[in-house]
Each structure stands twice: as structure tokens, then as C-alpha cells.
C-alpha positions in Angstrom: 0.0 0.0 0.0 2.8 2.4 0.9 4.7 1.5 -2.3 1.6 2.1 -4.3 1.0 5.5 -2.6 4.6 6.5 -3.2 4.3 5.5 -6.8 1.3 7.6 -7.7 2.6 10.5 -5.7 5.8 10.3 -7.7 3.8 10.1 -10.9 1.8 13.1 -9.9 4.9 15.1 -9.0 6.5 14.2 -12.3 3.3 15.1 -14.3 2.9 18.4 -12.4 6.5 19.3 -12.9 6.4 18.5 -16.6 3.1 20.2 -17.2 3.9 23.4 -15.3 7.4 23.5 -16.8 6.0 23.2 -20.3 3.2 25.7 -19.7 5.6 28.3 -18.2 8.1 27.8 -21.0 5.4 28.4 -23.6 4.1 31.3 -21.6 7.6 32.8 -21.5 7.9 32.5 -25.3 4.4 34.1 -25.6 5.6 37.0 -23.4 8.7 37.5 -25.6 6.5 37.6 -28.7 4.2 40.1 -27.1 7.2 42.3 -26.2 8.5 42.1 -29.7 5.1 43.0 -31.1 4.9 46.0 -28.8 8.3 47.1 -30.0 7.2 46.8 -33.6 4.0 48.7 -33.0 5.5 51.4 -30.8 4.6 54.1 -33.3 1.1 52.7 -34.0 -1.0 53.6 -31.1 -4.1 51.7 -32.2 -2.3 48.5 -32.8 -0.4 48.7 -29.5 -3.6 49.5 -27.6 -5.3 46.5 -29.2 -2.3 44.3 -28.3 -2.4 45.5 -24.7 -6.1 44.9 -24.4 -5.8 41.2 -25.5 -2.3 40.4 -24.1 -3.3 39.1 -20.6 -6.3 37.2 -21.8 -4.2 35.5 -24.5 -1.5 34.6 -22.0 -4.1 32.9 -19.8 -5.5 30.9 -22.8 -2.0 29.8 -23.9 -1.0 28.7 -20.3 -4.2 26.7 -19.8 -4.2 25.2 -23.2 -0.7 23.8 -22.8 -1.6 22.6 -19.3 -4.7 20.8 -20.6 -2.7 19.2 -23.4 -0.2 17.8 -20.8 -3.0 16.4 -18.6 -4.5 14.7 -21.7 -1.3 13.3 -22.9 0.5 12.3 -19.7 -2.2 12.1 -17.1 -2.9 8.4 -17.7 -4.8 6.8 -14.9 -3.6 9.1 -12.1 -6.0 9.5 -9.2 -8.2 12.6 -9.5 -6.8 13.4 -12.9 -10.4 13.6 -14.3 -11.3 16.3 -11.7 -8.1 18.2 -12.6 -8.9 18.0 -16.3 -12.4 19.2 -15.7 -11.2 22.2 -13.6 -8.6 23.0 -16.3 -11.2 22.7 -19.0 -13.6 25.0 -17.1 -10.8 27.6 -16.6 -9.9 27.3 -20.3 -13.4 28.0 -21.4 -13.6 31.0 -19.2 -10.2 32.3 -20.4 -11.3 31.8 -24.1 -14.5 33.8 -23.3 -12.5 36.5 -21.7 -10.1 36.7 -24.6 -13.0 36.8 -27.1 -14.7 39.6 -25.2 -11.5 41.6 -25.1 -10.9 41.0 -28.8 -14.4 42.2 -29.6 -13.9 45.4 -27.6 -10.5 46.0 -29.2 -12.0 45.7 -32.7 -14.6 48.3 -31.8 -11.8 50.6 -30.5 -9.8 50.2 -33.7 -12.9 51.0 -35.8 -13.5 54.2 -33.8 -9.8 55.1 -33.8 -9.5 54.8 -37.6 -12.4 57.2 -38.0 -11.7 60.2 -35.8 -14.1 63.1 -35.6 -11.9 65.5 -37.6 -13.0 68.7 -39.2 -15.8 68.0 -41.7 -16.4 64.5 -40.6 -18.0 64.9 -37.2 -21.4 63.4 -38.2 -20.1 60.3 -40.0 -17.5 59.7 -37.3 -20.1 59.9 -34.5 -22.5 57.7 -36.4 -19.8 55.0 -36.9 -18.7 55.2 -33.3 -22.3 54.7 -32.1 -22.7 51.6 -34.3 -19.3 50.2 -33.5 -19.7 50.6 -29.7 -23.1 49.0 -29.6 -22.3 46.1 -31.9 -19.0 45.3 -30.1 -20.7 45.4 -26.8 -23.6 43.3 -28.1 -21.2 40.7 -29.4 -19.4 40.7 -26.0 -22.7 40.0 -24.2 -23.4 37.2 -26.6 -19.9 35.7 -26.1 -20.3 35.9 -22.4 -23.6 34.1 -22.5 -22.2 31.4 -24.7 -19.1 31.1 -22.6 -21.0 30.7 -19.3 -23.3 28.2 -20.9 -20.4 26.2 -22.3 -18.8 26.2 -18.8 -22.0 25.0 -17.1 -22.4 22.3 -19.7 -19.2 20.7 -18.6 -21.0 19.5 -15.5 -22.8 16.2 -16.2 -25.7 17.0 -13.9 -26.4 20.2 -15.7 -26.2 18.5 -19.1 -28.9 16.0 -17.9 -31.0 18.9 -16.6 -30.6 20.6 -20.0 -31.8 17.5 -21.8 -34.8 17.2 -19.5 -35.7 20.9 -20.1 -35.3 20.6 -23.8 -38.6 18.6 -23.9 -40.4 21.5 -22.4 -38.5 24.2 -24.2 -41.7 25.8 -25.5 -43.2 26.6 -22.0 -39.8 27.4 -20.6 -39.1 29.7 -23.5 -42.3 31.6 -22.8 -41.6 31.9 -19.1 -38.0 33.0 -19.7 -39.1 35.5 -22.4 -41.7 37.0 -20.1 -39.3 37.2 -17.2 -36.5 38.8 -19.3 -38.9 41.1 -21.3 -37.3 44.3 -20.1 -33.7 43.1 -20.9 -34.7 41.7 -24.3 -36.7 44.9 -25.0 -33.7 47.1 -24.3 -31.5 44.8 -26.4 -33.8 45.1 -29.4 -34.2 48.9 -28.8 -30.4 49.2 -28.8 -30.2 47.4 -32.1 -32.9 49.7 -33.6 -31.1 52.8 -32.3 -27.8 51.5 -33.7 -29.3 51.0 -37.1 -31.7 53.9 -37.4 -29.4 56.4 -35.6 -31.9 58.8 -33.9 -28.9 60.0 -31.9 -25.2 59.4 -31.7 -22.3 59.7 -29.3 -21.9 63.4 -28.3 -25.2 64.4 -29.7 -27.0 67.2 -27.8 -30.4 66.0 -26.6 -33.2 67.5 -24.5 -34.8 64.7 -22.5 -37.7 65.6 -20.2 -36.5 69.2 -19.8 -32.8 68.2 -19.3 -30.3 69.6 -21.8 -27.5 67.0 -22.1 -25.0 65.2 -24.2 -24.9 61.5 -25.1 -21.8 60.3 -23.3 -22.1 56.6 -23.7 -24.5 54.0 -25.2 -24.4 50.5 -23.6 -26.5 47.4 -24.6 -29.3 48.3 -22.2 -29.1 52.0 -21.3 -27.8 55.4 -22.4 -25.6 57.7 -20.2 -26.5 61.3 -20.6 -24.2 64.1 -19.3 -26.1 67.1 -18.2 -24.8 70.7 -18.5 -24.0 70.7 -14.7 -22.0 67.4 -15.1 -24.8 65.2 -13.7 -25.2 61.8 -15.3 -28.7 60.7 -16.3 -29.1 57.0 -16.9 -32.0 56.3 -19.3 -33.0 52.8 -20.6 -32.8 52.3 -24.3 -36.5 51.3 -24.5 -37.5 54.8 -23.3 -36.1 56.4 -26.4 -38.2 54.1 -28.6 -41.4 54.9 -26.7 -41.0 58.6 -25.9 -40.3 61.8 -27.8 -37.1 63.7 -27.3 -35.3 66.6 -28.9 -32.0 66.1 -30.8 -30.3 69.4 -31.4 -27.5 68.0 -33.5 -29.3 65.4 -35.6 -28.2 66.8 -39.0 -26.0 69.7 -38.1 -24.5 71.3 -35.0 -25.5 74.7 -36.2 -28.4 76.2 -34.2 -30.2 79.4 -33.7 -32.1 80.7 -30.7 -33.8 83.9 -29.5 -33.0 86.4 -26.8 -36.3 88.0 -25.5 -36.5 91.4 -23.8 -39.5 93.3 -22.7 -39.4 97.1 -23.3 -41.7 100.1 -23.3 -43.9 100.9 -26.3 -42.1 104.2 -26.9 -38.7 102.6 -27.4 -37.4 103.2 -31.0 -36.7 99.8 -32.5 -34.3 100.9 -35.3 -31.4 102.0 -33.0 -31.8 98.8 -31.0 -31.7 96.8 -34.3 -28.5 98.6 -35.3 -26.8 97.9 -32.0 -27.7 94.2 -32.2 -26.2 94.0 -35.7 -23.1 95.7 -34.4 -22.8 93.0 -31.6 -23.2 90.3 -34.2 -20.5 91.7 -36.4 -18.0 92.1 -33.6 -18.6 88.8 -31.8 -16.7 85.9 -33.2 -19.3 83.4 -32.1 -21.8 84.5 -34.8 -21.8 82.2 -37.8 -23.5 84.7 -40.1 -26.5 82.5 -40.8 -29.3 84.2 -38.7 -29.5 87.6 -37.1 -32.9 89.4 -36.8 -34.5 91.9 -34.6 -38.3 91.7 -34.4 -41.2 92.8 -32.2 -42.9 89.5 -31.5 -45.3 90.3 -28.6 -47.4 93.2 -27.4 -49.2 93.3 -24.0 -51.2 96.0 -22.4 -48.1 97.4 -20.7 -45.1 96.6 -22.9 -43.8 95.0 -26.1 -41.3 92.2 -26.5 -38.3 92.3 -28.7 -36.8 89.1 -30.1 -33.1 89.0 -31.1 -32.7 85.9 -33.2 -29.1 84.7 -33.6 -27.2 81.6 -34.6 -23.9 79.9 -33.7 -21.9 76.8 -34.7 -22.9 74.6 -31.8 -25.1 74.5 -28.7 -22.5 75.5 -26.1 -21.3 78.5 -28.2 -24.9 79.5 -28.8 -25.7 79.5 -25.1 -22.8 81.7 -24.1 -23.4 83.9 -27.1 -27.1 84.5 -26.1 -26.0 85.4 -22.5 -23.5 88.0 -23.9 -26.1 89.5 -26.2 -28.7 89.7 -23.5 -26.3 91.5 -21.2 -25.1 93.9 -23.9 -28.6 94.8 -25.1 -29.8 95.4 -21.6 -26.8 97.6 -20.9 -27.4 99.5 -24.2 -31.1 100.2 -23.3 -30.3 101.2 -19.8 -27.5 103.5 -21.0 -29.2 105.1 -24.0 -33.0 104.8 -23.3 -33.4 104.3 -19.6 -36.8 106.0 -19.7 -38.1 103.2 -22.0 -37.7 100.3 -19.8 -41.0 98.4 -19.0 -43.3 100.5 -16.8 -46.6 99.7 -15.1 -49.3 102.3 -16.2 -52.1 103.3 -13.9 -55.1 105.6 -14.6 -55.4 107.9 -11.6 -58.6 109.9 -11.1 -60.5 111.5 -8.1 -64.2 111.4 -7.3 -66.2 114.6 -7.1 -66.1 115.6 -3.4 -69.5 117.4 -3.5 -71.5 114.6 -5.1 -69.3 111.6 -4.5 -69.7 110.6 -8.2 -66.6 109.4 -10.0 -65.7 111.5 -12.9 -65.2 110.1 -16.4 -61.9 108.2 -16.1 -60.9 108.9 -19.7 -61.1 112.6 -19.0 -58.5 112.3 -16.3 -54.8 112.7 -17.1 -52.5 109.6 -17.4 -49.8 109.2 -14.8 -46.9 106.7 -14.8 
């Protein structure tokens, strides 16, 4: 009994030594190849980034693959060798899943990197980035599901359970589909958004009163960055079922009004000339739209609208604030008496009779 124990312990020690030695030797060769590849791609940022993304996952796959080959070739009838092979197979499947997911993400990064948002290509670059990000992440999710399923199927009990469930796949599929309806709905909504492109990465949206940028699009939700740096997380399905504003759908150029209430007696032409002077001297104006109009009249004042345009939403916002301040300063400086006033008709009753005189015969006072 003792001789037999010593024998299989020696066989195990020899197999472990041989297996680990071979796996470490191949891993060392792999690391040398990675280092050489990094040196060759030193001036190619995208290639080096992709290599770095996949290097660790590839090393794990190489190490476990060599180890599994040694167990299969030299394990023989060693005690517990089947359990060791099963654990190694499980780790190898997970490592392959990890490597495939990293590779999918690296491909998406390369596609985005090869199509930068340079001058004149912002729209096409953002469209391609949105599609590449969503498709690569969708593929990663699919790879993860397949990898976990393959790992679970290495257990005999789960394989038998899967065979039993296959007979009732129709009912199980209905139950699973109903339970996973939100997740599946978001996945299909994401696919529809990636194909139809109602918005893209870095588009400016107005969602339920929030003015924000599209920062990231995942497989189930969208990350919106508000103007005050808050992050708003919105499920993809929401964008399919609800209306929203896209301020940069076809072009980043926008125009917007600046509204100011003034007295009726204010001369409009000098104000119009001052507004035109501001447009000509401010570098934010893109020359597309610049109008001064009286757009509203109430019983006490009239409303001036200064319509202006700029190259993008941020520039337009600051441009509007500057114009509003400048026009108010101009009116206060040149026509302070024509700022909005509240008019009242003041009259006195006849003291002898107590009868109120005709109000329209009384003088106006401000």
C-alpha cells in the first residue's frame, strides 16, 4: 500500500513538474512575442492599444491550453486526474470567453480610432462610433452568455438537466421570455437605435427638460451628461417609446432667441443697429441668422426678439447670454426711460357729489 501511494505521488509530481514547466516555457515564449510585437507597433497607437487589451487574456489561454494538453497526454490513470482535467477545461473555457470579449472590444476601439471626428467628418465619425460601440458590446454580451453556458455544460448533472428541459422548451421559453422582457426589449431597442441612428455619441439632446450630451451607449441604457456634469441613466426602451429633442441630428449649427420686454415708446431701429453691431463684432456668430423683431405686445409693454445663430449649442448658449447682457446695458444707457413700466389711470371722485368722474377725461400718470 505504501509503495503504491509513493508510486502515484511520484507520478503526480512528475506530471505536475512536466506540465507546469512546459506551460511556463510556452508562456515565456508568448511574453517574448508580445514584447516584440509591442516594439514593432511602438509608433502605431491603435495596434499597440489592441495588443495591450488582449495580451493578458491571450496569456491565460496559452497557459491553460498547454496545461490541458499535458493532462490529456501524460495524465494516464492518475488519481483525481479527471477532476483536474475538468477544472482546467472550465478555466480554459472562461479564459477563451475573456479573450474573445477583449478582442471584440479591441475591434470596436480600432474602428473608432481609424475614423476620428476630424473637421468636416463629425457626423459620420459619431455615427460610426455609435454603431461600433453598440455592436461590439452586443457581441461581448453574446460571447459571455455562450461562454458561461459552455462552462456550465461541462458538469454532467447540468447536461442532464438541460436534456430534460429541452422537452419542455416551449413553455420554458415563454416563461423565460416574459421574465426577461425588459432586458430583451432594451437589447432590441439598442439594435434599432444603432441601425436607425436617432442620436449618436456626443449628440445634444433635450430629455424631459434636461439639456444634455450623449456620453455613452451600452447594450441596455444610455448615459447622458447634463450641463452641470450630472449623469442621467435612461433605458434604451425609453427612447423608442417617448419623444425627445435632438439638437445636432443633421448639423451642429443652431439658432435661438433672446427675448427682452421694453416700453412701447422705445425706438426699434437704433436697437436693431446695436444688435447688428454686436453680431459683427462677436466671433461666435456664424453669419446665418440675425434678426430683430417685435414678437409680442401686451397691455403694458412690447417684447423684442433678437434671433441669432452659432456653430454649436455651447457656443450659442454663451453667445445668447452675452447678447442679452449687452442689449440690456445699451437700453439702460441710451434709453433708460423706455424700460418696462406699469401704467395706472389715476382719477379722483367729485367731493361734493361723490360721483366718480369720467376716467378717460383724467390725465395719465406713470
